[in-house]
PDBQT receptor file of N, H, CA, C and O in Angstrom, charges set to zero:
ATOM      1  N   UNK A   1     -10.406   4.981 -47.647  1.00  0.00    +0.000 N 
ATOM      2  CA  UNK A   1     -10.580   3.513 -47.735  1.00  0.00    +0.000 C 
ATOM      3  C   UNK A   1     -12.004   3.181 -47.663  1.00  0.00    +0.000 C 
ATOM      4  O   UNK A   1     -12.764   3.890 -47.004  1.00  0.00    +0.000 OA
ATOM      5  N   UNK A   2     -12.432   2.099 -48.331  1.00  0.00    +0.000 N 
ATOM      6  H   UNK A   2     -11.814   1.524 -48.866  1.00  0.00    +0.000 HD
ATOM      7  CA  UNK A   2     -13.798   1.578 -48.428  1.00  0.00    +0.000 C 
ATOM      8  C   UNK A   2     -14.197   0.971 -46.997  1.00  0.00    +0.000 C 
ATOM      9  O   UNK A   2     -13.359   0.421 -46.281  1.00  0.00    +0.000 OA
ATOM     10  N   UNK A   3     -15.418   1.102 -46.673  1.00  0.00    +0.000 N 
ATOM     11  H   UNK A   3     -16.098   1.549 -47.254  1.00  0.00    +0.000 HD
ATOM     12  CA  UNK A   3     -15.859   0.543 -45.366  1.00  0.00    +0.000 C 
ATOM     13  C   UNK A   3     -15.659  -1.021 -45.394  1.00  0.00    +0.000 C 
ATOM     14  O   UNK A   3     -15.301  -1.609 -44.374  1.00  0.00    +0.000 OA
ATOM     15  N   UNK A   4     -15.886  -1.656 -46.531  1.00  0.00    +0.000 N 
ATOM     16  H   UNK A   4     -16.177  -1.178 -47.360  1.00  0.00    +0.000 HD
ATOM     17  CA  UNK A   4     -15.750  -3.015 -46.672  1.00  0.00    +0.000 C 
ATOM     18  C   UNK A   4     -14.352  -3.433 -46.518  1.00  0.00    +0.000 C 
ATOM     19  O   UNK A   4     -14.071  -4.469 -45.915  1.00  0.00    +0.000 OA
ATOM     20  N   UNK A   5     -13.419  -2.630 -47.064  1.00  0.00    +0.000 N 
ATOM     21  H   UNK A   5     -13.647  -1.788 -47.554  1.00  0.00    +0.000 HD
ATOM     22  CA  UNK A   5     -11.975  -2.868 -46.810  1.00  0.00    +0.000 C 
ATOM     23  C   UNK A   5     -11.561  -2.830 -45.375  1.00  0.00    +0.000 C 
ATOM     24  O   UNK A   5     -10.836  -3.690 -44.875  1.00  0.00    +0.000 OA
ATOM     25  N   UNK A   6     -12.061  -1.768 -44.709  1.00  0.00    +0.000 N 
ATOM     26  H   UNK A   6     -12.650  -1.070 -45.116  1.00  0.00    +0.000 HD
ATOM     27  CA  UNK A   6     -11.845  -1.628 -43.222  1.00  0.00    +0.000 C 
ATOM     28  C   UNK A   6     -12.338  -2.743 -42.486  1.00  0.00    +0.000 C 
ATOM     29  O   UNK A   6     -11.676  -3.209 -41.559  1.00  0.00    +0.000 OA
ATOM     30  N   UNK A   7     -13.526  -3.247 -42.843  1.00  0.00    +0.000 N 
ATOM     31  H   UNK A   7     -14.064  -2.868 -43.597  1.00  0.00    +0.000 HD
ATOM     32  CA  UNK A   7     -14.147  -4.318 -42.119  1.00  0.00    +0.000 C 
ATOM     33  C   UNK A   7     -13.273  -5.584 -42.302  1.00  0.00    +0.000 C 
ATOM     34  O   UNK A   7     -13.054  -6.338 -41.354  1.00  0.00    +0.000 OA
ATOM     35  N   UNK A   8     -12.810  -5.785 -43.469  1.00  0.00    +0.000 N 
ATOM     36  H   UNK A   8     -12.989  -5.173 -44.239  1.00  0.00    +0.000 HD
ATOM     37  CA  UNK A   8     -11.897  -6.946 -43.779  1.00  0.00    +0.000 C 
ATOM     38  C   UNK A   8     -10.590  -6.820 -43.040  1.00  0.00    +0.000 C 
ATOM     39  O   UNK A   8     -10.051  -7.793 -42.513  1.00  0.00    +0.000 OA
ATOM     40  N   UNK A   9     -10.087  -5.587 -43.012  1.00  0.00    +0.000 N 
ATOM     41  H   UNK A   9     -10.525  -4.797 -43.441  1.00  0.00    +0.000 HD
ATOM     42  CA  UNK A   9      -8.844  -5.356 -42.268  1.00  0.00    +0.000 C 
ATOM     43  C   UNK A   9      -9.066  -5.631 -40.718  1.00  0.00    +0.000 C 
ATOM     44  O   UNK A   9      -8.217  -6.205 -40.036  1.00  0.00    +0.000 OA
ATOM     45  N   UNK A  10     -10.204  -5.202 -40.252  1.00  0.00    +0.000 N 
ATOM     46  H   UNK A  10     -10.893  -4.736 -40.806  1.00  0.00    +0.000 HD
ATOM     47  CA  UNK A  10     -10.498  -5.391 -38.816  1.00  0.00    +0.000 C 
ATOM     48  C   UNK A  10     -10.646  -6.885 -38.499  1.00  0.00    +0.000 C 
ATOM     49  O   UNK A  10     -10.285  -7.345 -37.416  1.00  0.00    +0.000 OA
ATOM     50  N   UNK A  11     -11.192  -7.634 -39.483  1.00  0.00    +0.000 N 
ATOM     51  H   UNK A  11     -11.486  -7.260 -40.362  1.00  0.00    +0.000 HD
ATOM     52  CA  UNK A  11     -11.331  -9.111 -39.254  1.00  0.00    +0.000 C 
ATOM     53  C   UNK A  11      -9.992  -9.750 -39.183  1.00  0.00    +0.000 C 
ATOM     54  O   UNK A  11      -9.730 -10.615 -38.346  1.00  0.00    +0.000 OA
ATOM     55  N   UNK A  12      -9.116  -9.300 -40.104  1.00  0.00    +0.000 N 
ATOM     56  H   UNK A  12      -9.329  -8.598 -40.784  1.00  0.00    +0.000 HD
ATOM     57  CA  UNK A  12      -7.746  -9.833 -40.149  1.00  0.00    +0.000 C 
ATOM     58  C   UNK A  12      -6.967  -9.480 -38.836  1.00  0.00    +0.000 C 
ATOM     59  O   UNK A  12      -6.214 -10.287 -38.292  1.00  0.00    +0.000 OA
ATOM     60  N   UNK A  13      -7.189  -8.297 -38.398  1.00  0.00    +0.000 N 
ATOM     61  H   UNK A  13      -7.801  -7.642 -38.840  1.00  0.00    +0.000 HD
ATOM     62  CA  UNK A  13      -6.477  -7.875 -37.146  1.00  0.00    +0.000 C 
ATOM     63  C   UNK A  13      -7.155  -8.733 -35.897  1.00  0.00    +0.000 C 
ATOM     64  O   UNK A  13      -6.502  -9.057 -34.905  1.00  0.00    +0.000 OA
ATOM     65  N   UNK A  14      -8.366  -9.011 -36.059  1.00  0.00    +0.000 N 
ATOM     66  H   UNK A  14      -8.897  -8.748 -36.865  1.00  0.00    +0.000 HD
ATOM     67  CA  UNK A  14      -9.050  -9.709 -34.938  1.00  0.00    +0.000 C 
ATOM     68  C   UNK A  14      -8.378 -11.094 -34.785  1.00  0.00    +0.000 C 
ATOM     69  O   UNK A  14      -8.228 -11.571 -33.660  1.00  0.00    +0.000 OA
ATOM     70  N   UNK A  15      -7.981 -11.731 -35.866  1.00  0.00    +0.000 N 
ATOM     71  H   UNK A  15      -8.102 -11.344 -36.780  1.00  0.00    +0.000 HD
ATOM     72  CA  UNK A  15      -7.342 -13.028 -35.785  1.00  0.00    +0.000 C 
ATOM     73  C   UNK A  15      -6.069 -12.952 -35.152  1.00  0.00    +0.000 C 
ATOM     74  O   UNK A  15      -5.618 -13.929 -34.555  1.00  0.00    +0.000 OA
ATOM     75  N   UNK A  16      -5.396 -11.778 -35.237  1.00  0.00    +0.000 N 
ATOM     76  H   UNK A  16      -5.762 -10.984 -35.722  1.00  0.00    +0.000 HD
ATOM     77  CA  UNK A  16      -4.016 -11.588 -34.630  1.00  0.00    +0.000 C 
ATOM     78  C   UNK A  16      -4.163 -11.122 -33.155  1.00  0.00    +0.000 C 
ATOM     79  O   UNK A  16      -3.470 -11.605 -32.260  1.00  0.00    +0.000 OA
ATOM     80  N   UNK A  17      -5.085 -10.176 -32.950  1.00  0.00    +0.000 N 
ATOM     81  H   UNK A  17      -5.648  -9.785 -33.677  1.00  0.00    +0.000 HD
ATOM     82  CA  UNK A  17      -5.131  -9.482 -31.608  1.00  0.00    +0.000 C 
ATOM     83  C   UNK A  17      -6.451  -8.833 -31.450  1.00  0.00    +0.000 C 
ATOM     84  O   UNK A  17      -6.775  -7.963 -32.258  1.00  0.00    +0.000 OA
ATOM     85  N   UNK A  18      -7.256  -9.178 -30.473  1.00  0.00    +0.000 N 
ATOM     86  H   UNK A  18      -6.993  -9.885 -29.816  1.00  0.00    +0.000 HD
ATOM     87  CA  UNK A  18      -8.586  -8.645 -30.248  1.00  0.00    +0.000 C 
ATOM     88  C   UNK A  18      -8.505  -7.215 -30.004  1.00  0.00    +0.000 C 
ATOM     89  O   UNK A  18      -9.236  -6.491 -30.680  1.00  0.00    +0.000 OA
ATOM     90  N   UNK A  19      -7.713  -6.686 -29.123  1.00  0.00    +0.000 N 
ATOM     91  H   UNK A  19      -7.120  -7.274 -28.574  1.00  0.00    +0.000 HD
ATOM     92  CA  UNK A  19      -7.583  -5.243 -28.856  1.00  0.00    +0.000 C 
ATOM     93  C   UNK A  19      -7.397  -4.373 -30.071  1.00  0.00    +0.000 C 
ATOM     94  O   UNK A  19      -7.903  -3.251 -30.110  1.00  0.00    +0.000 OA
ATOM     95  N   UNK A  20      -6.693  -4.856 -31.052  1.00  0.00    +0.000 N 
ATOM     96  H   UNK A  20      -6.282  -5.767 -31.021  1.00  0.00    +0.000 HD
ATOM     97  CA  UNK A  20      -6.496  -4.163 -32.319  1.00  0.00    +0.000 C 
ATOM     98  C   UNK A  20      -7.865  -3.964 -32.975  1.00  0.00    +0.000 C 
ATOM     99  O   UNK A  20      -8.186  -2.871 -33.442  1.00  0.00    +0.000 OA
ATOM    100  N   UNK A  21      -8.653  -5.016 -33.004  1.00  0.00    +0.000 N 
ATOM    101  H   UNK A  21      -8.392  -5.903 -32.624  1.00  0.00    +0.000 HD
ATOM    102  CA  UNK A  21      -9.956  -4.918 -33.689  1.00  0.00    +0.000 C 
ATOM    103  C   UNK A  21     -10.802  -3.879 -32.992  1.00  0.00    +0.000 C 
ATOM    104  O   UNK A  21     -11.501  -3.144 -33.690  1.00  0.00    +0.000 OA
ATOM    105  N   UNK A  22     -10.801  -3.751 -31.680  1.00  0.00    +0.000 N 
ATOM    106  H   UNK A  22     -10.234  -4.348 -31.113  1.00  0.00    +0.000 HD
ATOM    107  CA  UNK A  22     -11.591  -2.841 -30.893  1.00  0.00    +0.000 C 
ATOM    108  C   UNK A  22     -11.123  -1.345 -31.361  1.00  0.00    +0.000 C 
ATOM    109  O   UNK A  22     -11.936  -0.446 -31.573  1.00  0.00    +0.000 OA
ATOM    110  N   UNK A  23      -9.823  -1.207 -31.484  1.00  0.00    +0.000 N 
ATOM    111  H   UNK A  23      -9.163  -1.938 -31.312  1.00  0.00    +0.000 HD
ATOM    112  CA  UNK A  23      -9.319   0.149 -31.792  1.00  0.00    +0.000 C 
ATOM    113  C   UNK A  23      -9.821   0.526 -33.267  1.00  0.00    +0.000 C 
ATOM    114  O   UNK A  23     -10.255   1.656 -33.494  1.00  0.00    +0.000 OA
ATOM    115  N   UNK A  24      -9.752  -0.377 -34.179  1.00  0.00    +0.000 N 
ATOM    116  H   UNK A  24      -9.400  -1.295 -33.994  1.00  0.00    +0.000 HD
ATOM    117  CA  UNK A  24     -10.226  -0.160 -35.534  1.00  0.00    +0.000 C 
ATOM    118  C   UNK A  24     -11.700   0.058 -35.539  1.00  0.00    +0.000 C 
ATOM    119  O   UNK A  24     -12.161   0.960 -36.238  1.00  0.00    +0.000 OA
ATOM    120  N   UNK A  25     -12.486  -0.708 -34.802  1.00  0.00    +0.000 N 
ATOM    121  H   UNK A  25     -12.111  -1.441 -34.234  1.00  0.00    +0.000 HD
ATOM    122  CA  UNK A  25     -13.862  -0.484 -34.760  1.00  0.00    +0.000 C 
ATOM    123  C   UNK A  25     -14.231   0.837 -34.241  1.00  0.00    +0.000 C 
ATOM    124  O   UNK A  25     -15.180   1.450 -34.730  1.00  0.00    +0.000 OA
ATOM    125  N   UNK A  26     -13.521   1.314 -33.263  1.00  0.00    +0.000 N 
ATOM    126  H   UNK A  26     -12.750   0.816 -32.866  1.00  0.00    +0.000 HD
ATOM    127  CA  UNK A  26     -13.727   2.650 -32.672  1.00  0.00    +0.000 C 
ATOM    128  C   UNK A  26     -13.497   3.754 -33.703  1.00  0.00    +0.000 C 
ATOM    129  O   UNK A  26     -14.170   4.785 -33.681  1.00  0.00    +0.000 OA
ATOM    130  N   UNK A  27     -12.549   3.529 -34.598  1.00  0.00    +0.000 N 
ATOM    131  H   UNK A  27     -12.003   2.692 -34.615  1.00  0.00    +0.000 HD
ATOM    132  CA  UNK A  27     -12.226   4.567 -35.603  1.00  0.00    +0.000 C 
ATOM    133  C   UNK A  27     -13.354   4.527 -36.639  1.00  0.00    +0.000 C 
ATOM    134  O   UNK A  27     -13.833   5.574 -37.075  1.00  0.00    +0.000 OA
ATOM    135  N   UNK A  28     -13.787   3.296 -37.041  1.00  0.00    +0.000 N 
ATOM    136  H   UNK A  28     -13.398   2.446 -36.687  1.00  0.00    +0.000 HD
ATOM    137  CA  UNK A  28     -14.842   3.214 -38.072  1.00  0.00    +0.000 C 
ATOM    138  C   UNK A  28     -16.136   3.836 -37.519  1.00  0.00    +0.000 C 
ATOM    139  O   UNK A  28     -16.834   4.549 -38.240  1.00  0.00    +0.000 OA
ATOM    140  N   UNK A  29     -16.451   3.571 -36.263  1.00  0.00    +0.000 N 
ATOM    141  H   UNK A  29     -15.883   2.992 -35.678  1.00  0.00    +0.000 HD
ATOM    142  CA  UNK A  29     -17.663   4.130 -35.638  1.00  0.00    +0.000 C 
ATOM    143  C   UNK A  29     -17.379   5.494 -35.248  1.00  0.00    +0.000 C 
ATOM    144  O   UNK A  29     -18.247   6.173 -34.699  1.00  0.00    +0.000 OA
TER     145      UNK A  29
């Protein structure tokens, strides 16, 4: 997946649940 796509996905997840965004950010980093 593209990093931009992952970032967009992380942003969408952040709207639903903040802990989800943290998990995605950890994977990206």
